[in-house]
C-alpha positions as CSV (number, residue, x, y, z in Angstrom):
1,M,0.0,0.0,0.0
2,H,1.4,3.3,-1.0
3,K,2.0,6.0,1.6
4,T,0.6,9.4,1.2
5,M,3.0,12.4,0.8
6,D,2.0,13.7,4.2
7,E,2.7,10.4,5.8
8,T,6.0,10.1,4.1
9,L,7.1,13.6,5.2
10,S,6.0,12.9,8.8
11,R,8.0,9.7,9.3
12,P,10.5,9.8,12.1
13,A,14.1,9.9,11.0
14,A,14.7,6.4,12.4
15,L,12.0,5.0,10.0
16,R,13.4,6.6,6.9
17,R,15.1,4.4,4.3
18,A,18.6,3.5,5.4
19,D,20.1,4.3,2.0
20,E,18.9,7.9,2.1
21,A,22.0,10.1,1.9
22,P,22.8,12.0,5.1
23,L,23.4,15.7,5.1
24,A,26.9,16.7,4.0
25,P,29.2,17.5,6.9
26,R,29.8,21.2,7.5
27,M,33.1,22.5,6.1
28,A,35.6,23.3,8.8
29,D,36.0,27.1,9.3
30,F,38.8,28.8,7.5
31,D,39.0,31.9,9.6
32,G,40.9,31.6,12.9
33,H,44.4,31.0,11.6
34,N,47.4,33.4,11.9
35,A,47.7,35.1,8.5
36,F,51.4,35.8,9.0
37,A,52.6,32.6,10.7
38,S,50.8,30.5,8.1
39,D,52.4,32.2,5.1
40,P,55.9,30.9,4.3
41,V,56.2,32.9,1.2
42,L,55.6,36.2,3.0
43,T,58.0,35.3,5.9
44,A,60.7,34.1,3.5
45,S,60.3,37.3,1.5
46,L,61.0,39.3,4.6
47,E,64.3,37.7,5.3
48,G,66.7,40.1,6.8
49,A,63.9,42.5,7.9
50,L,62.5,40.4,10.7
51,Q,64.1,41.5,13.9
52,E,62.4,40.2,17.0
53,E,60.2,43.2,17.7
54,A,59.1,43.5,14.1
55,E,58.3,39.8,13.9
56,E,56.2,39.9,17.1
57,E,54.2,42.9,15.7
58,L,53.5,41.1,12.4
59,R,52.6,37.9,14.2
60,A,50.1,39.8,16.3
61,L,48.6,41.5,13.3
62,G,48.4,38.2,11.5
63,A,46.5,36.7,14.4
64,Y,44.0,39.5,14.3
65,W,43.5,39.8,10.5
66,G,43.2,36.1,10.2
67,S,40.6,35.8,12.9
68,A,36.9,35.3,12.6
69,D,36.4,38.5,14.6
70,A,38.2,40.6,12.0
71,Q,36.1,39.0,9.2
72,E,33.0,39.8,11.1
73,V,34.0,43.5,11.4
74,A,34.8,43.5,7.7
75,R,31.4,41.9,6.9
76,L,29.6,44.5,8.9
77,A,31.4,47.4,7.2
78,V,30.6,46.0,3.8
79,A,27.1,45.0,4.5
80,N,26.3,48.5,5.8
81,P,27.5,50.7,3.0
82,P,28.1,54.5,3.4
83,T,25.2,56.9,3.0
84,L,25.1,60.6,2.1
85,R,23.2,62.9,4.5
86,R,22.7,66.1,2.6
87,E,21.0,68.2,5.2
88,D,21.0,68.6,9.0
89,F,17.9,68.8,11.1
90,E,17.6,72.5,10.4
91,G,17.6,72.0,6.7
92,R,21.1,73.3,6.2
93,R,23.1,71.5,3.5
94,I,26.0,69.5,5.1
95,D,26.9,66.7,2.6
96,Q,28.0,64.5,5.4
97,V,29.0,61.0,4.5
98,E,28.1,58.5,7.2
99,V,29.7,55.1,7.6
100,H,29.1,52.1,9.8
101,P,31.2,52.0,13.1
102,A,32.9,48.9,11.7
103,Y,34.5,51.0,9.0
104,H,35.9,53.3,11.7
105,A,37.1,50.3,13.7
106,L,39.0,49.0,10.6
107,T,40.6,52.4,9.9
108,N,41.5,53.0,13.5
109,R,43.4,49.6,13.7
110,S,45.2,50.2,10.4
111,V,46.3,53.7,11.3
112,A,47.4,52.5,14.7
113,S,49.5,49.8,13.1
114,G,51.5,52.4,11.2
115,L,50.1,52.3,7.7
116,L,50.2,56.1,7.6
117,S,53.5,56.6,9.3
118,S,55.8,53.7,9.6
119,A,57.6,54.1,6.3
120,W,58.5,57.7,7.3
121,E,59.4,57.0,10.9
122,E,63.0,57.0,12.0
123,G,64.3,53.4,12.2
124,E,67.6,51.6,12.7
125,N,67.0,48.6,10.5
126,G,66.3,50.3,7.1
127,H,63.4,48.1,6.3
128,Q,60.5,50.5,6.9
129,H,58.9,50.2,3.5
130,R,59.1,46.4,3.5
131,L,57.6,46.0,7.0
132,R,54.9,48.5,6.2
133,A,54.2,46.5,3.0
134,A,53.9,43.3,5.1
135,T,51.4,45.1,7.4
136,L,49.4,46.3,4.4
137,F,49.5,42.8,2.8
138,L,48.0,41.2,5.9
139,T,45.3,43.8,6.3
140,A,44.3,43.6,2.6
141,G,43.6,39.9,3.1
142,C,40.7,40.8,5.3
143,E,39.2,44.1,4.0
144,R,40.5,46.4,1.2
145,G,38.0,49.3,0.9
146,H,39.2,51.2,4.0
147,L,42.8,51.1,2.8
148,L,42.3,53.5,-0.1
149,P,42.4,56.8,1.8
150,I,45.1,55.3,4.0
151,S,47.2,54.6,0.9
152,A,46.4,58.1,-0.5
153,T,47.5,59.7,2.8
154,H,50.7,57.8,2.9
155,A,51.5,58.7,-0.7
156,A,50.6,62.3,-0.3
157,V,53.5,62.7,2.1
158,A,55.7,62.6,-1.1
159,S,54.0,65.7,-2.4
160,L,54.9,67.8,0.6
161,V,58.5,67.8,-0.6
162,Y,57.3,70.3,-3.2
163,A,55.8,72.6,-0.5
164,P,58.3,72.9,2.4
165,D,56.2,75.4,4.3
166,L,53.3,73.0,4.4
167,E,55.5,70.0,5.1
168,G,56.5,71.2,8.6
169,E,52.9,72.1,9.4
170,L,51.1,69.0,8.1
171,F,53.6,66.1,8.2
172,P,53.2,65.4,11.9
173,V,49.4,65.3,11.5
174,I,49.0,63.0,8.4
175,A,52.0,60.8,9.1
176,S,50.4,59.8,12.4
177,R,49.2,56.7,14.3
178,R,46.1,58.5,15.6
179,Y,42.8,58.2,13.7
180,D,40.7,61.3,14.4
181,R,37.4,61.2,12.4
182,R,36.0,64.4,13.8
183,P,35.0,66.9,11.0
184,L,37.1,69.8,12.4
185,P,39.8,72.1,11.0
186,I,43.1,70.3,11.0
187,E,44.7,72.5,13.7
188,D,42.1,71.0,16.1
189,K,42.8,67.4,15.3
190,E,45.3,64.7,16.4
191,G,45.5,63.0,13.0
192,G,44.3,63.6,9.4
193,L,43.6,61.8,6.1
194,V,44.2,62.9,2.6
195,T,42.2,61.8,-0.5
196,L,43.1,62.1,-4.1
197,A,40.9,64.2,-6.4
198,I,42.4,63.5,-9.8
199,L,40.0,61.8,-12.1
200,E,37.3,63.6,-14.1
201,R,34.1,62.5,-15.9
202,V,34.7,64.6,-19.0
203,P,38.2,66.1,-19.3
204,G,38.6,69.4,-21.1
205,D,40.9,70.2,-24.0
206,T,44.0,70.2,-21.8
207,G,43.0,66.9,-20.2
208,L,41.4,68.7,-17.2
209,A,38.1,70.5,-16.9
210,T,38.7,71.5,-13.3
211,R,40.0,75.1,-13.2
212,G,42.4,76.8,-10.8
213,E,42.7,80.5,-10.3
214,L,46.0,81.6,-8.7
215,G,45.8,84.1,-5.8
216,A,48.3,85.8,-3.6
217,G,51.3,83.8,-2.4
218,D,50.7,80.1,-2.6
219,T,46.9,80.3,-2.7
220,I,44.6,79.0,-5.4
221,R,40.8,78.7,-5.9
222,I,39.5,75.5,-7.4
223,T,36.3,75.1,-9.4
224,G,35.2,71.9,-11.1
225,E,34.1,68.3,-10.5
226,K,36.1,65.1,-9.7
227,V,35.0,61.5,-9.7
228,F,36.2,58.4,-7.8
229,V,37.1,60.5,-4.8
230,C,37.5,58.0,-1.9
231,Q,36.4,59.2,1.6
232,P,35.2,62.7,0.6
233,Q,35.1,63.6,4.3
234,A,38.9,63.4,4.4
235,D,40.7,66.4,5.9
236,F,42.6,67.3,2.7
237,H,41.8,66.8,-1.0
238,L,44.9,66.7,-3.2
239,V,43.4,68.2,-6.4
240,L,44.8,68.5,-9.9
241,A,43.5,71.6,-11.7
242,V,44.5,73.5,-14.8
243,T,45.7,77.1,-14.5
244,T,47.2,79.5,-17.1
245,D,50.5,77.7,-16.4
246,G,49.2,74.2,-17.0
247,P,48.2,71.3,-14.7
248,T,48.7,72.4,-11.1
249,A,48.5,70.5,-7.8
250,A,46.8,71.9,-4.8
251,L,45.8,70.8,-1.3
252,V,42.3,71.8,-0.3
253,A,41.4,71.7,3.5
254,R,38.0,70.1,3.5
255,H,36.9,71.3,6.9
256,A,38.4,74.7,6.9
257,P,35.7,77.4,7.7
258,E,36.2,79.0,4.2
259,N,35.5,75.7,2.5
260,I,32.4,74.5,4.3
261,D,30.1,75.5,1.5
262,S,32.7,75.2,-1.3
263,V,33.4,71.4,-1.3
264,R,30.3,69.3,-2.0
265,A,29.8,65.5,-2.3
266,D,27.3,65.4,-5.1
267,D,26.7,61.6,-5.1
268,L,28.0,58.4,-3.7
269,C,28.9,55.8,-6.3
270,D,28.2,52.0,-6.2
271,Y,30.9,50.2,-8.2
272,G,30.0,46.7,-7.1
273,G,33.1,46.4,-5.0
274,L,35.0,48.1,-2.1
275,D,31.6,48.6,-0.7
276,A,32.7,49.7,2.8
277,Q,34.6,52.7,1.3
278,P,32.6,55.9,0.4
279,I,33.5,56.8,-3.2
280,A,32.0,60.1,-4.3
281,T,31.6,62.6,-7.1
282,V,32.8,65.9,-5.5
283,R,32.2,69.4,-6.7
284,Y,34.5,72.3,-5.9
285,D,33.0,75.8,-6.1
286,E,35.9,78.3,-5.7
287,A,37.3,76.1,-2.9
288,R,40.4,77.6,-1.4
289,G,43.6,75.6,-1.6
290,R,47.4,75.8,-1.2
291,L,49.8,75.2,-4.1
292,I,51.8,72.0,-4.0
293,G,54.9,72.8,-6.2
294,E,55.0,75.4,-8.9
295,P,52.0,76.2,-11.1
296,G,52.1,74.0,-14.2
297,R,54.2,71.3,-12.5
298,G,51.3,69.3,-11.1
299,L,52.0,66.2,-13.1
300,Q,55.5,66.0,-11.7
301,V,54.1,66.3,-8.1
302,L,51.6,63.6,-8.7
303,R,54.1,61.3,-10.4
304,D,55.8,60.8,-7.1
305,V,52.5,60.3,-5.3
306,G,51.4,57.8,-8.0
307,T,54.5,55.7,-7.6
308,L,53.7,55.1,-4.0
309,T,50.0,54.3,-4.7
310,Q,51.1,51.9,-7.4
311,L,53.3,50.1,-4.9
312,D,50.4,49.9,-2.5
313,T,47.9,48.7,-5.1
314,A,50.3,45.8,-6.0
315,V,50.7,44.9,-2.3
316,I,46.9,45.1,-1.6
317,A,46.1,42.9,-4.6
318,A,48.8,40.4,-3.6
319,G,47.4,40.3,0.0
320,A,43.9,39.7,-1.3
321,T,45.1,37.0,-3.7
322,R,47.0,35.2,-1.0
323,R,43.9,35.0,1.3
324,Q,41.7,33.9,-1.6
325,V,44.1,31.1,-2.6
326,A,44.6,30.0,1.0
327,R,40.8,29.8,1.4
328,A,40.4,27.8,-1.8
329,V,43.1,25.3,-0.8
330,H,41.4,25.0,2.6
331,A,38.2,24.1,0.9
332,L,39.9,21.5,-1.3
333,R,41.4,19.9,1.8
334,T,38.0,19.9,3.5
335,R,35.6,19.0,0.8
336,Q,35.3,15.3,0.0
337,S,34.7,13.4,-3.3
338,H,34.4,9.6,-3.3
339,G,35.8,9.5,0.2
340,R,38.9,11.5,-0.3
341,P,39.7,15.2,-0.2
342,L,39.3,17.1,-3.5
343,L,42.9,18.3,-3.2
344,D,44.0,14.6,-3.8
345,D,42.5,14.7,-7.2
346,P,45.2,15.3,-9.8
347,L,43.2,18.0,-11.6
348,Y,42.5,20.0,-8.4
349,T,46.1,19.5,-7.2
350,R,47.5,21.0,-10.4
351,L,45.0,23.8,-10.4
352,A,45.7,24.7,-6.8
353,A,49.5,24.6,-7.6
354,D,49.0,27.0,-10.5
355,L,47.0,29.4,-8.4
356,A,49.5,29.1,-5.5
357,L,52.4,29.9,-7.9
358,T,50.7,33.1,-9.1
359,S,50.1,34.1,-5.5
360,A,53.7,33.4,-4.5
361,A,55.0,35.4,-7.4
362,Q,52.8,38.4,-6.5
363,T,53.9,38.2,-2.9
364,A,57.6,37.9,-3.7
365,L,57.4,40.7,-6.3
366,A,55.6,43.1,-3.9
367,M,58.1,42.5,-1.1
368,R,61.1,42.8,-3.4
369,L,59.8,46.1,-4.7
370,A,59.2,47.4,-1.2
371,A,62.8,46.4,-0.3
372,A,64.0,48.4,-3.4
373,F,62.2,51.5,-2.0
374,D,64.1,51.0,1.3
375,H,67.5,51.0,-0.4
376,A,66.8,53.2,-3.4
377,F,69.0,56.1,-2.1
378,E,71.9,53.8,-1.1
379,H,72.1,51.5,-4.1
380,D,71.7,52.5,-7.8
381,G,70.4,49.0,-8.7
382,D,67.5,49.2,-6.2
383,H,66.8,52.8,-7.4
384,A,66.4,51.5,-10.9
385,V,64.3,48.6,-9.8
386,A,61.9,50.9,-7.8
387,R,61.5,53.2,-10.8
388,V,60.7,50.6,-13.5
389,L,59.3,47.7,-11.6
390,T,56.6,49.7,-9.8
391,P,54.3,50.3,-12.7
392,A,55.0,46.8,-14.1
393,A,54.2,45.2,-10.8
394,R,50.9,47.2,-10.6
395,V,49.9,46.0,-14.0
396,F,50.8,42.3,-13.5
397,T,49.6,41.9,-9.9
398,L,46.1,43.4,-10.5
399,K,45.5,41.7,-13.8
400,S,46.6,38.3,-12.6
401,A,44.7,38.7,-9.3
402,I,41.3,39.0,-10.9
403,P,41.3,35.6,-12.7
404,V,42.9,33.9,-9.7
405,A,40.2,35.3,-7.5
406,A,37.5,33.9,-9.8
407,E,39.1,30.5,-10.1
408,A,39.6,30.3,-6.3
409,R,36.0,31.3,-5.8
410,D,34.9,28.4,-8.0
411,L,37.0,26.0,-6.0
412,I,35.4,27.1,-2.8
413,G,32.0,26.2,-4.1
414,P,28.5,27.6,-4.3
415,A,28.8,29.2,-0.8
416,A,31.3,31.6,-2.2
417,M,28.6,33.0,-4.6
418,A,26.8,34.7,-1.7
419,R,27.5,38.5,-2.0
420,H,29.0,38.9,1.4
421,H,31.1,35.8,1.5
422,P,34.8,36.8,2.0
423,A,35.7,35.2,-1.4
424,A,32.9,37.0,-3.2
425,R,34.1,40.3,-1.7
426,V,37.7,39.7,-2.9
427,A,36.4,38.9,-6.4
428,A,34.3,42.1,-6.4
429,D,36.9,44.4,-4.9
430,L,39.8,43.7,-7.3
431,P,38.3,45.1,-10.6
432,V,37.4,48.3,-8.7
433,L,40.8,48.5,-7.2
434,D,42.2,48.2,-10.7
435,Q,40.7,51.6,-11.5
436,W,41.5,53.4,-8.3
437,D,45.0,54.7,-9.2
438,G,44.4,54.8,-13.0
439,S,44.1,52.0,-15.4
440,A,46.7,49.2,-16.2
441,N,47.0,50.6,-19.7
442,E,48.0,54.0,-18.3
443,A,50.6,52.4,-16.0
444,A,52.0,50.4,-18.9
445,L,52.3,53.4,-21.2
446,D,53.9,55.4,-18.4
447,L,56.5,52.6,-18.0
448,V,57.3,52.8,-21.7
449,A,57.6,56.6,-21.5
450,L,60.0,56.2,-18.6
451,V,62.3,53.8,-20.3
452,S,62.2,55.9,-23.4
453,R,63.3,59.0,-21.5
454,D,66.1,57.2,-19.6
455,R,67.4,54.3,-21.6
456,T,69.9,53.4,-18.9
457,V,67.3,52.7,-16.2
458,L,65.9,49.5,-17.7
459,T,69.4,48.1,-18.2
460,A,70.3,48.9,-14.6
461,A,67.1,47.3,-13.2
462,L,67.6,44.2,-15.3
463,D,71.2,43.9,-14.2
464,E,70.1,44.0,-10.6
465,L,67.4,41.3,-11.1
466,A,69.8,39.1,-13.2
467,G,72.0,38.5,-10.1
468,D,69.2,36.4,-8.5
469,L,67.9,34.9,-11.8
470,G,71.2,33.0,-12.4
471,S,73.0,32.4,-15.7
472,Q,70.6,29.8,-16.9
473,N,67.9,32.5,-17.1
474,A,70.1,35.1,-18.8
475,D,68.0,34.8,-22.0
476,L,64.9,36.0,-20.0
477,V,66.7,39.2,-19.2
478,D,67.8,39.7,-22.8
479,R,64.3,39.0,-24.0
480,T,62.8,41.6,-21.6
481,L,65.3,44.3,-22.7
482,A,64.6,43.6,-26.3
483,L,60.8,43.8,-25.7
484,G,61.3,47.1,-23.9
485,R,63.2,48.6,-26.7
486,E,60.6,47.4,-29.2
487,A,57.8,48.9,-27.1
488,E,59.5,52.3,-27.4
489,T,58.7,52.4,-31.1
490,D,55.5,50.3,-30.8
491,P,53.5,51.4,-27.7
492,G,51.0,48.7,-28.5
493,L,53.4,46.3,-26.8
494,A,53.3,48.3,-23.6
495,R,51.1,45.7,-21.7
496,A,53.2,42.8,-23.0
497,F,56.4,44.5,-21.8
498,A,55.0,45.4,-18.4
499,D,53.9,41.8,-17.9
500,Q,57.2,40.4,-19.0
501,L,59.2,42.8,-16.8
502,A,57.0,42.1,-13.8
503,M,57.3,38.3,-14.2
504,V,61.0,38.5,-14.5
505,G,61.1,40.6,-11.4
506,A,58.9,38.0,-9.6
507,A,61.1,35.1,-10.8
508,S,64.2,36.9,-9.5
509,A,62.6,37.5,-6.1
510,M,61.4,33.9,-5.9
511,R,64.8,32.6,-6.7
512,R,66.3,34.8,-4.0
513,N,64.0,33.8,-1.2
514,L,62.0,30.6,-2.0
515,P,62.9,27.0,-2.7
516,R,64.5,26.7,-6.1
517,V,61.8,24.3,-7.4
518,V,59.0,26.8,-6.7
519,A,60.9,29.5,-8.6
520,D,61.7,27.1,-11.5
521,A,58.1,26.0,-11.7
522,F,57.0,29.7,-12.1
523,V,59.6,30.3,-14.7
524,S,58.5,27.2,-16.6
525,A,54.8,28.0,-16.3
526,R,54.8,31.7,-17.0
527,L,58.0,32.7,-18.8
528,R,58.9,29.8,-21.0
529,G,57.1,27.7,-23.6
530,G,53.4,27.8,-24.1
531,Y,52.2,30.3,-21.5
532,T,48.4,30.4,-21.3
533,A,45.9,32.3,-19.3
534,Q,44.3,29.0,-18.4
535,Y,45.1,27.4,-15.1
536,A,45.7,23.7,-14.2
537,T,48.3,23.6,-17.0
538,L,51.4,23.2,-14.8
539,D,54.0,20.9,-16.4
540,S,53.7,17.4,-14.9
541,R,57.4,17.2,-14.1
542,F,56.8,19.6,-11.2
543,D,55.3,18.2,-8.0
544,A,52.1,20.1,-7.8
545,A,51.2,18.7,-4.4
546,A,54.5,19.7,-2.9
547,I,54.1,23.3,-4.3
548,V,50.7,23.6,-2.7
549,E,52.0,22.2,0.6
550,F,54.9,24.7,0.7
551,T,52.9,27.8,-0.4
552,V,49.7,27.1,1.6
553,P,50.7,24.7,4.4
554,E,48.0,22.9,6.4
555,D,47.5,24.3,9.9
């Protein structure tokens, strides 16, 4: 006699058919590990910089940023995006951007950890940029949106060299370990942030529609509109405007009494990523600013700022990629198929190894580049590396991070499709980050322009990298130099040249600090033979499982 549907659904569990499949076991949690201690590539890339105190600080940061608590704070910041409050209770226009307290908690911790100041602080070990890069790397593995104004503020310090009077006044406030979010004039605050107001919706004939009217002394009045302005409530806006002398840089004090009604956040933008970070269209109506550098020399001022933001962008992308790949490998170790972990399947093993190689290359490249910044004024080779490898690293790291994040998300499984899953947030953030400091194409063309202006700088950089690559890879150096020279006459090769240079830099850094087999696998997979954008194509002569175990060790 057949059972009715109601009777079937109401049967006790003990009476159900024995062969009915049980619910799948819950995947073990990934969050809760130490993001620093569990990353052998990062620790190896910091060799020589890890004195006891520095290592203890990074270990403590790794414990926090790898924790479930940190992920929950990040989730809250992203799940409660910024809002724009246009008027106060009396109807007065205030254009106040409001964010969730979790955003302030993230920013407070990052500022306190030295992301604004540590590279500029006096130190005895000479590794300030590299240790700051490691801090930024660990932080980016958890949440990236709040890092944009922090990176902008850090980079803006370079612009103050062009305004010595302002440098003495502002440096102690913006190169600080105090986060002061009060909307007050800077003289009443303990710390300040700077945002970059560079990009425009519709540029004018000179490339800039925003106008600047020079006043007495070093004053200027700014009128125009800027887009993609992160944290419009920042204390200072570093603005690029056109004057009669040409593109000019100026610093506008957002909360100065004279600018209360002259700096307006017209709209908050939703780019589908970096959701915790307010990104606005800002209008300036005769806003008063101070000149940074001479009128007409704004592009030179911002070139130095851009170099530092490009370094940070590469580090942030590398940190996000590392966390994404580690999460994917954890999923492969945890998920079962036919009674064994997915990671034991040859296809998944090779795919995981390919992703891990890209992540390792990004990490090694970012830390090598930061080390070059530390020694740029002492060693000509490092100075050349810092100049040419920075835009190349920015291109390669961002563009390789985006497909890796997508592949890793696929390995994690359907759960990673949920919008606020950590893996989904990484995948959403990276394309937006790729536009924050200009496009990859602009960076590649700037690189070609640089090596065209100074034909010795590429040779000097490659000579420095060749020392770690070894004689067996001398042809890679020659090929990169030839491609660079060809790109000078054919700018259409700019992206290919940037990728090649960055991968040679990564291979050099990997051979310096990582096991030789890992570096050789990267050279084989990316720089020789049939390179393909597809993953799971690692040559079978390399031990894929061993590569995974080294780069992403099991806790």
